[in-house]
N, C-alpha and C positions, 0 to 999 in steps of 0.2 A: 597346873592350877595350884595356887597356894591357898588351901582351904581356910587356914587360920586368918590370912590377910583378907580373903574374900568375905569371911564372916564378920571380921572387924569393921570393914567398910560398909557392909550391908546394914549392920546394926547402927553404925554411926549415922548413916543416912536416915534410918527409921527414927532414931531419937530426934533428929533435926525436924522431921516432919511432925512427930507426935508432941514435941514440946509446945508447938503453937496451938494445939488442941488439948493441952494439959493432960496428955496421955489417956484420953478417953473421957475426962471430965469436961466435955466440950462446951466452950462458950456459946451462948445463944446465936451469935452472928454466924457460926458455921453450921448450925442445924438447918440445913436446907430441907424444906418440906418434901421434895421429891425423893431425896435420899432416905429421909426418915421413914417414908412409906415403903420404898423399894426394899430396904434392908431391915424392916421392922422386926424380923425374926432374931436379929443379933442382940443378945442380952446375956447378962452374967448368970445364966441358968444352964442346966445340963442340956436341955433342948436347944437353947441359944448357941451353946458351944458346938454341938453336933452339926447344926445347920450352917453355922459359920465356917466350920472346917470343910463342909461340903462345898460351900461357895468358894473358899480358897482353892480347893482342888480343881474346881471347874475352871478357874482362871489360870492357875499355874501348871496344871498337869495335862493340859490339852495338847494335841499333837502338833500344833503349829505355833509360830511366833512371828513377831514383826521385826524385819531387818531394815535398819536405817542405812541409807547410802552415805557413808562418811565423807564429808567434804575434803578435798585435797588442797587444804590451805594451812599455812603455819598457825594461824589463829582462827578458831571456830567459836561459835556461840550456841547458847541453849536458852530459850525463853520465847514464848509466843505472844505475850501481851504487848499492847502498844507502849506501855511504860517501860517494859524491858527493852524493846527495840529502840526506844529513844535513848536509853543508856548505852546500848551497843554502838549506836551512831556517834554519840558523844565520845565514847572511849576511842573508837577508831580514828575519829578526827583529832582527838587530843594527841595521839601519838603519830599521826599520819606523816608529819613533816620530818620525823626523826627515825622512823622505822620503815622497812620495806614491806608494808602491808597496804591493803586497799581499804577504802571506806566501806563500812558495813553493808552487806547485802544479804538477802534472805537465803541465797544459795549456800551461805556459810553457817546457817543456823539449823541445828538439828531438829528444831520444831517445825521446819518447813521443807526439809529435804525429801527426796523421793523415798518411798518405803515399799516394801513388798512382803507378802506373807509367804513364809517358807516352812517346810516340814522340819521338825527338830531332828538333829542328828542324835546318835546314841549318847554322845557326850553331853549334848544340851538337855537330854532327858535326865541324865544324872544330876546336872546342875539344877534343873527344875525341881526334882525331888528334894535336893539338899536345901534349896531356898524355901520350899514348902515346909520342911522340918523346922527351919529357923523361924518361920512365921508361927508355927504351932507353939514353939517355946515363947515367942513374944506375946501370944495371947494371954499368958499368965502374968505378964508385966504391965498390962494396960487394963483399963475398964472397958469391957466389950460393949459395943453399941453400934448402931447403924453407921455413924460417921467414922468411928475408929476402924470398923471392918473395911469400909470403903477405902480409907487411907492406907490400910495395911496391904490389901491385895493390889491396889493401883500402883503403889510404890514398888512392890515386889515384882510385878509384871514389867514395869518400865526398866527396872534394874536388870532383869533377865534379858530383855530385848536389846538394851544398849550393850550389855556384856557380850551377847552373841554376835552383835553387829561388829564389835571391835575384833572379835576372834576370826570372823569370816573374811575380814578385809585388812589390808595393810594400813595401819593408822599412821599418817604422817602429820602429826599435830604437835606444835610447840607449846600451845596453851589453850585452855578452854576458858571462855569468858561467860559468866552468869551474872544476872542482875537480881536474883532472888535466892535467898538462903534457906527456904523452908518449904518449897513446893516440889511435888514428886519428881517431875521430869528434870528440872535443873539440878536437884539434889542427887538423884540417881546418876545422872551423867557426871556430876562432880565426883561422886564416890568411885565410879569406874575409872575416871581419869587419874584419881589419886592412887587407885590400885595399880594402874599402869605406870605410875611415877611420872605423870604428866602434870605440870603446874596448872592450878585453877585460879583465875582472877575473878574477884567479886567486885562488881560495880554497883553500889547501893542505888536502888531506884526510888526509895521512899524512906520516910522517917521510921524509926524502929522503937520498940518498947521492951520492957523487961521480959516479956513473954517469948522473945525471939531466942533462937539457939545461939551458942557461942560463936565468936568470930575466929575462924581457924582456916583461912585460905592461904595460898602461897602469897598472893598480893590482894589487898583490899583497898579499893578506891572509895573512900567515904565522902559524904557530902559536908560534914561539919564536925567540929570538936564535940558537940553534944552527943552525936552518935557514938563516937569513940568512948566517951564517958559511960554511956549506957552499956555498951558491950563489955567494958571493964567491970561493971557491976554484975553482969551476967556470969562472967567466968574469965578464965585465962584467955588472953588475946594472943593468937599465934600468927606467924607470917609477918610480912612487911605491910605496914599501914600508911596510906597517904591520904591527906585531906585535900580535895580539889573541888572548888565550887562549880556548880553547873552553870551559874550565871557569873561571868567574869567580873561584872561590876553591877552593884545595886543601882537600879534605875530610879530616877525621879524621887530620890530619898528626901531631898529638900522640900519637895511639894507636900510630903506627908507631915511636915511640921506645921502646916497651915491648919489650925484647928477649926477655923470658921469656914464651913462648907454649907452652902445654901441647899439648893435642890440637887438631888443625886440620882444616878442610875444604880440600881441594885441588881447584882447577879448572885444567884444561889448556886454554890458549887456542891454537888452531891457525891457521896461515896457510893460504892457499888451495891451497898445494902441499905439504901434509903427507905424511910418509912413513908408510904404514899399518903396516908392521912395527915401526917405532920407537914409534908410538902404543901398540901392543899391549905392547911391552916396558916402556914407561913406566907404563902402567896396572898391569901385573903387579907391577912393583917397588913402586908405591905401595900396592897391596893387601897386600903383606907388611910394610909399615911400620905398626907397632903404634900410632903416634901420629897416623895419618891416619884421621879419622872416616869420611869419605866422599869419593868422587871424582866430579868432573863434567868435562864437555868443552864448551867454547864454540867452535864452528867459525867460521871466517871466512865472511862473507856469501856469497862466491862458491864456497865449498867444497862438495863433494858430501857429503851426510850419510848416504847409503845404507849405506856401510861402517860408519860410526860407530854406527848403530843396531844393528849386530850385535855390538858390543863389550859383553860382559856386565859387570855390576857398576858401571856408570857412569850418570850422568844427563846428557842432552844439553840444553844451554841455548841459547835463541834470542838472549838478551841477557845482559849482565853480571849475575850474581846479586847480590841486595841483601844477602845475609847475609855475615858475616865469613868470609873465606877467604884463602888464599894462592894466587898465580897462578904456573903453570909455563908459560913462553912461549918459542917459538922466535924466529926473526927476524920481528918484527912491531912496528909503531909503536904498537900497542895498549898497549905497555909504559908509555908516558907517560900515557895516559888512565887506566890502572889506578892508577898511582902518585898521580895527581891525585885519584883517588877514595879514596885511603887504603888501597889493596890492596898488600901486600908482593909483589914480583915477583922470580922467579928464572928465569934463561934456561937452557933446555936445547936446544942447537942441533941435536941429533940428530933432532928432530921434523920437520925439513924438510931439503931439499937445497940451500937458498939459499947456505949457506956459514957460516963462523965469524964471528959478531959483525958482521953486515952493516951495522947502523946505528951500531955503536960504543958501545952503551950500557954494555957490560962494560968496555971499554977506558977509558971516561971515568969509571968508578966510580959509575955511576947504579944499576946492578943487579949482583948477583953471578951467576956462572955455576955451574951444577950439572952433575954427571956422573951416569951411571947408578948408580955406586956410592953417590953421595950420597942418591939417592932412597929408599934403604932405612932411612935414619936421619933424625932431626929436623934437617935442614939449615937450616931457617928461623931457627935460633938463632945462626947464624954471621955475620950481617950487622947492622950498626948504622946506624940513620938519625939521625945526629947533626947538629950545626950545620955541620960541614964538608960533609956530604952535601947539606944544604939549599942551601948556596952553589953547589954543582955543579948541583943540580937546577934552580935559577933560570934557567939558560941554556936549559933545555928547557921550563920552565913559567913564563911571565910572571905567572901568577896567584898566585905566591908573595907578590907585593906588588902595589900598585896603580899603579905607574909607567906601565904601558901606557896608562892612561886619558888621559894628557896629549896623545897624538896622535890620539885618537878624533875630536875636532872637525874636524881636518884631513881625515880620511877622509870625513866627512859632507860637508864643503865640496866635496871633489873629486867625489863622486857627484852633488851638486846641480848642479855645473857641467856634468856630462854630460847631465843631464836638461834643463837650460835650453838647452843648445846644440843639442839634437836634437829638441826638441818644437816 
């Protein structure tokens, strides 16, 4: 074991996790009430530190750990969300015709493989104590609180489990593919693979903001030029970067130039942290709008739908409806996907507590913002999808033209080199 390298990658992953929660100055959206109550003792006081250290010890110094059954495939994945799996399927099918790999399956995803609980070996105890020591040092670099404590021990525990799993088994992996660059399991798995000198491929699953960690994977498959511009603002961009649209061709774009739309169907697309009262107010306003034929709600894959099922007069959709409609969206990267599908989008930020224009779509002139007052009238007539709009949108959707295809052979050659060097 190279302690210096292990420490470097352990801290690198921690910094990726903690940047998104501002190193303990946690944005409201991450302050889950259950966690705030469960770890309320975690605070920047002597008592808070003592109790937090005890909690860390309980998780890291226990006698057992979780062992993941490492997939016997050249390319493996890590990520459990529906959005992550969608990107894995996209990536596998993107390279399927050129590389000797299969289409994505859960058997190749560390988030779904068989696990077992095993007693720690003496060596694993030593690693546990070492990671525990690194966590103690990190406590003095962050603002201690319930959420930051939970982030700290969860990441450390997963890092230890993945590291132990790779030591107990022969790892025959050419590359790890992740679709999230700041969540504990994908980040910890990425750090262990980098420690083992195994390439990591990042396939962007959603739009990003300046609060994200730097882009430093072996290969990054981004959705658009705007994402790359943001990552360049964040810091140094490392590795090979390719921009590949998720939609090969923007659909029904010409139809969006038709400003005069009479009666419409409206679908509310919710983020995972929607505001229930705001949803009710939005629905009530649309119900009084004489030009709205019907109202639907498409929740985020991670959102709880129990409350939504109690909302009267709406239809709940598991996927994007195929019929013509307008979309009312809070802070969500689904905005770009909807526009690529030819769906007019209007952002109503009251639907969640993320903040005003988190992704900057309104600021950049990609979509208009609506207020509660607007919802009572035919607000969809106020925005024009003209040539100037197409020029702006091309930064978010490379599928507006075919220039992205020029770099595709380079991506395939890079993946082939990983397969050759590790088989």
